[in-house]
C-alpha positions, -999 to +999 in steps of 0.1 A: -372+009-010-359-014+018-348-040-008-330-013-028-312-001+003-303-037+012-288-043-022-268-011-021-253-021+013-244-055+000-227-040-031-207-016-008-197-046+014-186-066-017-166-036-028-149-032+006-141-069+007-124-067-027-104-036-014-093-056+016-083-086-005-063-063-028-045-046+002-036-079+017-022-092-015-001-060-021+012-063+014+022-099+009+042-091-023+067-063-016+072-039-044+109-033-035+136-056-021+157-042+007+194-047-002+213-072+020+242-058+041+275-075+033+311-072+044+337-057+021+358-089+023+328-109+009+325-088-022+330-109-054+315-111-089+293-141-081+269-121-060+233-125-075+213-104-050+209-067-042+235-057-016+248-027+003+279-019+024+284+004+053+320+018+052+343+047+061+362+066+034+398+060+046+418+074+016+410+099-011+434+097-041+443+127-064+420+130-093+435+118-126+429+128-162+428+101-190+425+101-227+410+073-249+391+069-281+361+088-267+381+118-257+394+131-224+379+122-190+386+121-153+388+094-128+386+095-090+394+067-065+387+062-028+394+035-002+363+022+016+369+003+049+347-017+072+355-041+100+364-069+075+387-050+052+391-024+025+382-020-012+388+006-039+359+027-052+362+042-087+342+069-104+345+083-139+336+117-154+302+131-141+301+104-113+336+115-104+324+151-099+293+140-079+312+116-056+340+141-050+315+165-037+298+139-015+326+118+000+347+131+029+376+113+045+369+094+078+331+098+073+309+067+072+284+061+044+258+036+031+266+025-005+241+008-028+239+001-066+276-002-072+292-024-099+317-051-089+347-056-112+380-075-110+408-051-099+435-045-125+468-055-110+489-026-124+465-001-108+457-019-076+464-001-043+448-027-020+450-065-017+413-070-024+409-088-058+379-067-067+369-031-069+337-011-069+326+013-097+300+040-095+271+041-120+244+066-126+222+046-103+246+045-074+232+058-041+254+072-012+239+082+021+259+097+050+254+078+082+265+079+118+295+057+126+281+021+124+312+007+142+345+018+157+371+017+130+400-003+145+436+007+142+455-009+113+458-046+114+489-059+096+493-091+076+531-091+073+549-108+044+586-118+051+610-102+027+624-136+017+590-145+001+587-114-021+604-130-051+578-158-051+548-135-051+531-120-082+543-086-093+519-058-082+510-076-051+500-053-022+516-064+010+526-053+046+562-055+058+583-047+088+618-037+080+650-020+092+665+007+070+701+001+059+706+030+035+689+063+029+697+080-004+679+112+005+649+131-009+645+144-044+617+166-057+602+175-090+570+185-108+545+166-130+513+181-144+519+212-122+521+190-091+552+188-069+563+153-060+589+140-035+608+107-037+630+089-013+649+057-021+660+035+007+674+000+011+658-022+038+666-054+056+648-082+075+667-111+089+694-109+062+670-104+033+675-071+015+654-051-010+652-016-024+622+006-016+609+039-031+588+062-009+567+089-025+554+122-013+539+120+023+558+089+031+591+103+017+588+134+039+576+117+071+611+113+087+629+146+087+664+133+094+682+102+082+661+070+082+692+047+087+686+021+114+650+030+118+626+001+122+594+008+102+561-010+097+544-004+063+509-013+054+499-014+017+532-013-003+534-027-039+558-052-053+572-035-084+600-042-109+626-022-128+656-032-148+654-069-138+651-062-101+621-063-077+616-035-053+588-021-030+570+012-037+548+032-015+513+042-026+490+071-017+473+049+009+505+034+024+505+036+062+540+040+077+549+037+114+583+043+128+590+019+157+611+026+188+646+011+185 
């Protein structure tokens, strides 16, 4: 009986040893890899590791409807901003609905499992060469503010360099208004729009500029002789002439004379 008991204890010890070995080995090889936190300005299509960003939603664009060979769909866009810069987030159809319910302006979130794509120049609203697209696997978690979002930093482009830049470039400018042609309004897809055409100057260089909606209505009286800083305006083209156009995320600040 003593031998039988001794054998049983040895078998249990062997079993426990094996369990301990298994646990050690499972601990040494993690089953999940924690995404690496990266800066928005470091986002590119050469990234080969799991990553995440912490960012504020700084602009929510009007939802758009599109039609293609698969039928009709919807697309939503947001600007995401961290301490390094800003990038566009895009979501289609069901993901557009889900993200619209989740994302609130000026709230911070952790984003994982997003797809990186080159930004299409004609649709760009930010200088970043890439954009992020939501997938069915995208995860978004609301978080406390991970940092203090600084006031706008400007990277001004002189007006005399605009003709040498690619069309659809997104730039910042500081200008003086020479002419103000007034505000016009209309409707498109049951939405009221406002437009204001102005002519601006900087050190003898002149260019036309079109302000839309919020930016068009910001100054109630004439804009003539106002000095204004613009962040995120697009270089556009019409009838052989370049001009600047405001976007939904354009920041506009009237300076004291």
